[in-house]
KOLDODO-277136 format. One line per 10 residues: number of its first residue (from 1); their letters; for each residue x, z, y of N, C-alpha, C. Coordinates in pm, 1 decimal. Layout:
<atoms>
NUM = a = X/Z/Y/X/Z/Y/X/Z/Y  ... .
</atoms>
This chain:
<atoms>
1 = msaarsllqi = -2435.5/605.3/882.6/-2311.5/565.8/949.6/-2203.3/519.2/841.2  -2205.8/588.7/729.8/-2103.3/546.9/625.4/-2137.1/415.4/565.8  -2260.7/374.4/563.8/-2296.3/241.6/511.9/-2244.4/140.2/607.3  -2258.6/163.5/735.0/-2198.7/60.6/836.5/-2055.6/57.8/828.5  -1989.0/172.2/809.0/-1835.9/180.5/793.5/-1796.3/100.3/669.1  -1877.7/113.9/554.1/-1839.6/43.4/435.0/-1858.2/-102.8/451.2  -1960.6/-146.5/528.9/-1991.8/-279.4/547.9/-1875.5/-342.7/625.8  -1828.6/-263.2/730.0/-1726.6/-304.7/817.1/-1589.2/-317.3/731.4  -1562.9/-229.5/642.1/-1443.3/-237.4/556.2/-1455.6/-362.3/465.9  -1575.6/-392.7/411.9/-1598.3/-510.2/322.1/-1565.5/-635.9/403.8 .
11 = qiiavatvvc = -1616.5/-638.9/530.1/-1593.9/-753.4/608.4/-1437.7/-770.0/637.8  -1370.5/-665.1/669.5/-1233.9/-667.7/687.8/-1153.9/-723.7/561.7  -1195.7/-670.9/445.4/-1130.1/-711.5/324.2/-1161.9/-865.3/301.9  -1281.3/-909.8/325.9/-1318.4/-1042.3/305.6/-1240.2/-1132.2/399.4  -1215.6/-1099.1/515.7/-1144.5/-1175.4/614.3/-998.1/-1177.5/575.1  -938.6/-1062.9/533.8/-810.6/-1059.4/487.0/-790.6/-1153.4/370.4  -885.2/-1155.3/278.7/-868.1/-1246.2/165.3/-872.4/-1388.5/206.7  -958.5/-1421.4/294.3/-969.6/-1562.5/345.1/-834.1/-1599.0/416.1  -778.9/-1511.7/490.1/-651.2/-1535.7/565.9/-538.2/-1556.4/464.2  -532.7/-1464.8/366.1/-422.9/-1480.0/255.8/-440.9/-1606.2/178.6 .
21 = lgtngaaaqs = -555.9/-1648.6/144.3/-575.9/-1766.6/70.6/-544.4/-1891.4/168.1  -570.9/-1878.1/289.7/-553.7/-1984.6/384.8/-402.7/-2018.3/406.6  -322.4/-1920.6/381.9/-170.4/-1933.5/414.5/-102.5/-1986.9/290.8  -173.6/-2022.5/185.0/-114.5/-2073.7/64.9/9.5/-1996.6/13.7  -18.6/-1864.9/-6.3/91.2/-1784.0/-69.2/185.4/-1732.5/33.5  166.3/-1748.9/163.6/253.5/-1688.2/255.1/238.2/-1537.3/258.7  336.2/-1476.7/307.2/330.2/-1320.1/312.5/206.2/-1286.4/379.4  131.8/-1183.9/318.6/13.4/-1132.3/379.4/39.1/-1042.6/495.7  -29.0/-1056.5/600.6/-10.9/-979.5/717.1/-129.5/-885.8/735.7  -112.0/-782.5/797.9/-220.2/-689.6/817.2/-317.0/-743.8/922.4 .
31 = mpdtengrya = -453.7/-704.6/901.9/-550.9/-746.5/1002.1/-527.6/-661.7/1134.6  -596.0/-719.0/1241.8/-579.7/-628.7/1368.5/-629.1/-491.3/1344.2  -568.9/-393.1/1409.8/-596.4/-256.6/1390.1/-737.7/-226.3/1443.3  -817.1/-142.4/1367.6/-940.8/-106.9/1418.3/-942.0/28.3/1493.8  -818.9/88.6/1496.9/-795.7/212.1/1586.2/-909.8/310.2/1574.6  -933.8/362.9/1453.2/-1023.6/472.1/1429.4/-1174.0/432.4/1473.2  -1210.9/314.7/1445.1/-1341.9/276.7/1471.2/-1373.2/236.3/1612.9  -1266.6/223.3/1694.0/-1283.6/172.5/1831.4/-1331.0/30.7/1833.7  -1274.0/-55.2/1754.0/-1303.9/-201.5/1751.0/-1398.9/-242.0/1637.9  -1494.5/-322.7/1658.3/-1579.8/-375.2/1554.2/-1529.8/-516.3/1538.9 .
41 = lspaadgvvr = -1513.2/-549.6/1408.9/-1461.5/-692.0/1378.1/-1571.0/-768.5/1306.8  -1581.8/-891.3/1343.0/-1670.9/-983.0/1278.1/-1610.4/-1109.5/1244.1  -1625.9/-1161.7/1127.4/-1559.8/-1289.6/1093.9/-1612.6/-1406.5/1179.7  -1514.2/-1496.8/1210.3/-1555.9/-1612.8/1290.8/-1487.2/-1727.5/1215.5  -1504.8/-1853.1/1274.0/-1457.0/-1973.3/1207.1/-1310.5/-1980.8/1201.3  -1239.5/-1934.1/1313.2/-1095.4/-1940.6/1320.8/-1020.5/-1806.9/1305.9  -1092.7/-1706.4/1273.2/-1032.3/-1572.2/1264.0/-1142.5/-1468.2/1267.7  -1134.1/-1374.4/1359.6/-1232.8/-1266.2/1373.6/-1253.0/-1248.7/1523.4  -1375.8/-1194.6/1550.3/-1413.8/-1158.4/1688.9/-1397.8/-1007.8/1686.6  -1333.3/-956.1/1792.6/-1312.5/-810.0/1797.1/-1388.8/-763.1/1925.9 .
51 = ldtrtgavsn = -1476.5/-655.6/1903.1/-1543.8/-592.7/2013.0/-1485.6/-453.7/2037.2  -1446.5/-431.0/2156.3/-1405.7/-297.8/2188.7/-1525.6/-210.3/2221.2  -1553.4/-123.1/2134.8/-1679.2/-44.0/2144.7/-1677.2/58.7/2270.6  -1561.9/88.5/2319.0/-1551.8/174.1/2440.6/-1567.6/98.6/2568.4  -1511.6/-18.0/2578.3/-1514.2/-91.1/2706.7/-1608.6/-211.2/2699.4  -1648.4/-265.5/2591.5/-1731.4/-377.7/2576.5/-1656.9/-505.1/2584.4  -1532.7/-509.1/2589.2/-1446.0/-628.8/2596.9/-1450.8/-699.8/2458.9  -1458.4/-835.5/2463.5/-1462.7/-913.4/2345.4/-1346.2/-994.0/2342.1  -1279.2/-1008.1/2215.5/-1164.9/-1087.5/2199.4/-1169.9/-1175.9/2075.3  -1111.1/-1288.4/2078.8/-1097.5/-1370.1/1960.6/-961.1/-1349.9/1898.9 .
61 = csnsgtgwac = -956.1/-1308.4/1766.4/-834.4/-1275.6/1711.6/-810.4/-1385.2/1600.9  -680.9/-1432.6/1597.6/-648.5/-1532.5/1488.0/-507.2/-1513.3/1444.9  -484.0/-1566.4/1320.2/-349.2/-1548.7/1259.7/-274.3/-1680.5/1288.8  -177.9/-1679.8/1374.8/-111.9/-1800.1/1419.5/12.9/-1823.7/1340.7  30.7/-1761.6/1221.6/145.7/-1777.9/1145.1/255.6/-1677.7/1179.5  276.0/-1646.4/1302.6/369.2/-1549.8/1344.9/306.5/-1408.5/1349.7  181.0/-1393.7/1329.1/108.1/-1264.8/1336.0/-21.8/-1284.7/1403.6  -103.9/-1173.3/1399.7/-226.3/-1182.5/1455.4/-222.0/-1165.3/1607.6  -297.2/-1249.8/1681.5/-303.4/-1247.1/1827.6/-449.6/-1246.9/1870.8  -474.0/-1158.4/1961.6/-608.6/-1143.0/2006.1/-617.1/-1188.5/2161.6 .
71 = lavpderaal = -699.9/-1281.9/2193.2/-707.4/-1331.0/2329.6/-849.1/-1289.2/2380.0  -853.2/-1230.2/2491.8/-977.4/-1181.8/2559.5/-1065.1/-1304.8/2590.8  -1192.5/-1282.5/2558.0/-1300.9/-1386.3/2592.6/-1321.6/-1370.1/2739.4  -1337.4/-1487.3/2818.7/-1361.1/-1465.6/2956.7/-1492.2/-1393.7/2980.9  -1489.7/-1294.3/3076.0/-1601.0/-1210.2/3091.6/-1685.3/-1265.4/3213.6  -1800.0/-1316.4/3177.4/-1893.5/-1367.8/3276.5/-1953.2/-1263.9/3357.9  -1950.6/-1139.4/3302.2/-2017.7/-1024.5/3368.8/-1955.2/-998.2/3503.3  -1818.6/-1008.0/3509.3/-1754.1/-977.7/3632.7/-1786.9/-1082.9/3746.5  -1805.5/-1210.4/3700.8/-1846.3/-1316.2/3800.4/-1987.7/-1286.6/3844.7  -2075.9/-1243.6/3751.3/-2215.4/-1216.2/3785.3/-2224.7/-1095.7/3883.0 .
81 = daeigrlqae = -2137.6/-990.6/3856.1/-2143.4/-875.7/3943.9/-2086.0/-910.2/4078.6  -1989.9/-998.8/4088.0/-1932.2/-1038.2/4215.8/-2042.8/-1112.0/4297.9  -2108.0/-1203.6/4229.1/-2220.2/-1280.5/4295.4/-2324.8/-1189.4/4343.5  -2368.6/-1093.7/4264.1/-2472.4/-997.5/4303.6/-2426.8/-926.3/4422.8  -2300.6/-881.2/4418.5/-2256.8/-805.7/4538.4/-2250.3/-886.8/4667.3  -2212.4/-1012.1/4651.6/-2214.4/-1103.9/4764.7/-2357.2/-1120.3/4817.1  -2456.8/-1144.9/4731.7/-2587.5/-1162.3/4766.6/-2646.6/-1034.0/4837.4  -2613.4/-925.5/4782.8/-2660.0/-796.9/4845.0/-2607.0/-782.1/4977.8  -2478.1/-813.5/5010.1/-2418.3/-804.2/5138.6/-2484.8/-900.8/5229.9  -2512.0/-1022.2/5183.5/-2576.9/-1123.1/5272.0/-2723.4/-1080.5/5301.0 .
91 = ngrlkgqlae = -2783.8/-1024.0/5204.5/-2924.3/-977.6/5218.1/-2922.2/-870.5/5333.0  -2832.1/-770.6/5328.7/-2823.3/-669.1/5422.1/-2784.2/-725.5/5564.2  -2702.0/-823.4/5570.3/-2676.3/-881.9/5700.8/-2792.7/-960.2/5759.7  -2868.8/-1027.6/5672.1/-2988.5/-1105.4/5718.0/-3092.9/-999.3/5759.5  -3111.5/-883.8/5692.4/-3211.0/-786.8/5730.6/-3171.2/-733.4/5871.3  -3040.6/-709.7/5892.0/-2997.3/-663.3/6017.5/-3033.2/-757.7/6127.0  -3006.0/-891.7/6108.1/-3037.8/-991.6/6205.1/-3191.2/-994.9/6233.5  -3269.4/-983.1/6125.2/-3413.3/-989.6/6148.2/-3462.3/-868.6/6222.1  -3404.7/-746.1/6197.7/-3442.8/-629.5/6271.7/-3403.4/-648.2/6416.8  -3281.2/-704.7/6443.9/-3238.2/-731.9/6587.9/-3341.9/-822.7/6652.8 .
101 = rdqtattksd = -3383.6/-932.2/6585.7/-3477.0/-1020.8/6649.6/-3607.8/-956.0/6672.0  -3652.9/-867.0/6583.0/-3777.1/-795.6/6608.7/-3767.4/-706.9/6729.9  -3649.0/-644.2/6750.9/-3631.0/-561.2/6871.3/-3638.9/-644.7/6992.7  -3575.0/-760.4/7002.3/-3571.3/-840.6/7122.2/-3709.0/-898.1/7132.6  -3783.2/-927.5/7033.8/-3923.8/-981.4/7050.4/-4016.6/-875.0/7110.1  -3997.5/-744.5/7074.8/-4085.0/-652.4/7130.9/-4048.3/-623.1/7271.6  -3919.7/-631.1/7320.5/-3889.5/-610.6/7454.6/-3935.0/-729.8/7536.2  -3929.7/-844.5/7477.2/-3977.8/-970.3/7554.7/-4133.2/-967.5/7570.4  -4202.2/-902.2/7480.0/-4348.8/-903.1/7482.1/-4393.8/-818.8/7601.2  -4322.7/-732.7/7652.3/-4352.5/-639.9/7764.1/-4364.0/-719.5/7894.2 .
111 = ealpksdslk = -4293.6/-836.2/7907.1/-4289.4/-914.8/8018.6/-4422.5/-993.8/8031.4  -4456.4/-1030.8/8160.0/-4579.4/-1107.9/8175.7/-4565.2/-1250.0/8116.9  -4672.8/-1291.1/8051.7/-4676.6/-1432.4/8003.0/-4708.5/-1528.8/8107.5  -4662.8/-1652.9/8099.7/-4695.9/-1752.8/8197.3/-4839.4/-1787.3/8189.0  -4901.1/-1822.0/8298.9/-5048.0/-1849.0/8306.7/-5082.0/-1981.3/8244.1  -4991.2/-2078.4/8245.6/-5021.3/-2209.9/8173.8/-4890.0/-2255.3/8109.5  -4910.6/-2339.5/8006.4/-4807.1/-2394.7/7935.6/-4800.4/-2541.1/7976.6  -4683.4/-2574.2/8023.2/-4666.3/-2718.3/8069.3/-4663.4/-2818.4/7955.3  -4627.1/-2769.0/7832.9/-4624.6/-2862.3/7713.7/-4766.3/-2881.7/7647.3  -4855.4/-2779.8/7675.9/-4980.4/-2780.6/7614.1/-5065.8/-2899.9/7657.4 .
121 = kaepkvadge = -5125.7/-2960.2/7563.9/-5224.0/-3072.9/7591.4/-5350.2/-3021.8/7653.7  -5409.4/-3111.3/7736.0/-5534.2/-3075.1/7805.7/-5643.6/-3071.2/7699.3  -5733.5/-2975.5/7723.9/-5853.0/-2960.2/7619.8/-5944.5/-3080.2/7646.6  -6002.9/-3123.6/7540.0/-6099.7/-3242.8/7557.8/-6212.9/-3184.9/7642.5  -6279.8/-3275.3/7713.8/-6382.3/-3246.2/7810.8/-6505.8/-3216.8/7717.3  -6577.6/-3112.5/7751.6/-6698.8/-3072.6/7680.0/-6811.0/-3094.0/7776.0  -6914.7/-3173.7/7733.3/-7037.7/-3189.5/7813.1/-7159.4/-3168.3/7723.5  -7247.5/-3084.0/7770.6/-7372.6/-3055.2/7699.9/-7341.0/-2992.2/7558.5  -7238.1/-2910.6/7548.5/-7198.9/-2847.3/7423.6/-7137.7/-2937.6/7316.7  -7114.3/-3067.9/7342.6/-7049.8/-3158.6/7246.0/-6912.3/-3189.0/7297.2 .
131 = rkieiplpsd = -6827.0/-3209.2/7201.5/-6686.5/-3255.9/7236.0/-6689.5/-3409.4/7247.5  -6615.8/-3447.2/7352.2/-6595.8/-3592.8/7378.7/-6448.5/-3618.3/7375.1  -6404.8/-3720.8/7306.5/-6269.7/-3760.0/7295.7/-6249.4/-3884.6/7385.3  -6168.7/-3871.2/7479.0/-6135.5/-3989.4/7567.1/-6012.7/-4067.8/7507.5  -6042.3/-4192.4/7491.9/-5940.3/-4282.4/7440.1/-5900.1/-4379.0/7550.8  -5780.3/-4379.7/7594.7/-5736.0/-4465.9/7708.4/-5744.9/-4613.5/7662.3  -5793.1/-4697.2/7740.2/-5799.7/-4837.5/7716.1/-5667.2/-4905.8/7734.4  -5640.5/-5016.3/7660.1/-5511.9/-5081.0/7677.7/-5505.5/-5153.4/7814.6  -5386.1/-5158.2/7866.4/-5367.6/-5227.1/7997.4/-5377.7/-5374.2/7981.5  -5385.2/-5454.7/8090.0/-5382.0/-5605.3/8089.5/-5254.9/-5652.0/8023.9 .
141 = qdmdrmmsfv = -5139.6/-5580.7/8043.6/-5019.5/-5631.6/7978.9/-5024.5/-5606.7/7840.6  -5073.2/-5502.4/7783.3/-5088.8/-5484.0/7646.3/-5179.9/-5583.9/7581.7  -5289.3/-5620.9/7645.3/-5387.5/-5717.6/7607.8/-5318.8/-5852.9/7595.8  -5242.7/-5895.8/7698.3/-5170.9/-6020.5/7695.2/-5063.9/-6030.9/7572.9  -4993.5/-5919.5/7548.7/-4904.7/-5919.7/7438.9/-4980.8/-5937.8/7304.4  -5088.1/-5870.0/7292.3/-5167.9/-5876.4/7166.2/-5222.3/-6014.7/7154.2  -5277.4/-6078.3/7262.4/-5331.5/-6210.4/7250.7/-5227.2/-6308.3/7218.4  -5103.5/-6303.0/7271.4/-4994.7/-6396.3/7234.6/-4955.3/-6384.7/7089.6  -4958.2/-6255.5/7040.8/-4916.7/-6233.1/6902.4/-5020.2/-6302.9/6808.9  -5155.3/-6280.5/6838.0/-5253.6/-6333.2/6755.3/-5251.3/-6495.7/6758.7 .
151 = erawrrlidm = -5223.5/-6543.8/6878.5/-5216.1/-6692.9/6895.2/-5110.5/-6742.4/6811.8  -4984.6/-6681.0/6812.8/-4869.7/-6734.2/6728.8/-4900.5/-6720.9/6584.1  -4964.1/-6612.6/6543.7/-5003.4/-6595.5/6404.0/-5101.7/-6702.7/6358.7  -5202.5/-6729.8/6445.6/-5295.1/-6834.7/6412.8/-5241.8/-6970.7/6400.4  -5147.9/-7003.5/6489.3/-5074.9/-7133.1/6485.4/-4998.6/-7146.5/6352.4  -4923.7/-7040.4/6322.2/-4849.8/-7046.3/6190.6/-4940.0/-7061.3/6074.0  -5054.8/-7001.3/6079.7/-5144.3/-7009.6/5965.7/-5199.9/-7153.9/5957.2  -5232.8/-7214.5/6063.3/-5281.7/-7353.9/6071.0/-5171.4/-7454.5/6018.5  -5040.3/-7427.8/6070.1/-4937.7/-7514.6/6032.2/-4911.7/-7502.0/5869.4  -4926.7/-7384.0/5826.2/-4907.1/-7361.9/5678.8/-5015.0/-7430.4/5599.7 .
161 = anrvqkdvsg = -5137.5/-7427.7/5641.1/-5250.0/-7487.4/5571.9/-5226.6/-7648.9/5574.6  -5186.2/-7691.8/5693.8/-5160.4/-7837.2/5703.2/-5052.4/-7882.7/5597.5  -4945.6/-7802.2/5588.0/-4841.1/-7837.4/5495.5/-4884.5/-7830.6/5351.8  -4967.2/-7734.2/5313.0/-5022.1/-7724.4/5183.1/-5115.8/-7843.4/5160.0  -5188.2/-7876.1/5252.9/-5280.9/-8000.2/5236.8/-5199.2/-8121.9/5206.1  -5085.4/-8150.1/5287.5/-5003.1/-8264.5/5266.4/-4941.7/-8258.3/5127.9  -4897.3/-8148.1/5086.0/-4826.2/-8130.4/4952.7/-4932.3/-8172.0/4838.6  -5057.6/-8122.7/4858.2/-5151.8/-8160.6/4752.4/-5188.2/-8305.0/4752.5  -5199.0/-8363.8/4868.1/-5230.6/-8507.6/4872.7/-5114.7/-8599.7/4847.0  -4991.5/-8547.3/4834.4/-4879.5/-8621.6/4801.0/-4814.1/-8700.1/4918.4 .
171 = ki = -4832.3/-8658.7/5041.5/-4782.6/-8721.6/5156.1/-4663.0/-8652.5/5205.9  -4578.3/-8597.2/5130.3/-4465.4/-8520.6/5162.7/-4370.1/-8599.3/5242.8 .
</atoms>
């Protein structure tokens, strides 16, 4: 323990030296108080980082010319704890809703089920142990529409071939 305390004292002295040299001869000011080992100080680029060993709070301390000022580092732990609490509450609410649905499902299962489902498709007819799939044939109207489409497509293809032939022979 005394080695760690000696290392901490050396770090404090080093930071104080850097701060004094950085002020170009300005009056030396004391480092932030370590309050009987409660705070652990570590050098940082713009000052020191202070850890409160009792609460776990972290602060950035810097010498602003008027004295040392320590600003608390935003604690992401509080935001995480709040989110965990919200998710736990939502989880409990959803479990309650699920249990409520399970209770209504068990009470509904006691009722008689309908004998046939109007939305259910008819089973394919089975003859001699084989399945047969019935495909409805197109109506005459569907056949006429299809034939007129094919005829128009064929005429366009012939017209296009005639235009290409005229372009090649130079009769544009």
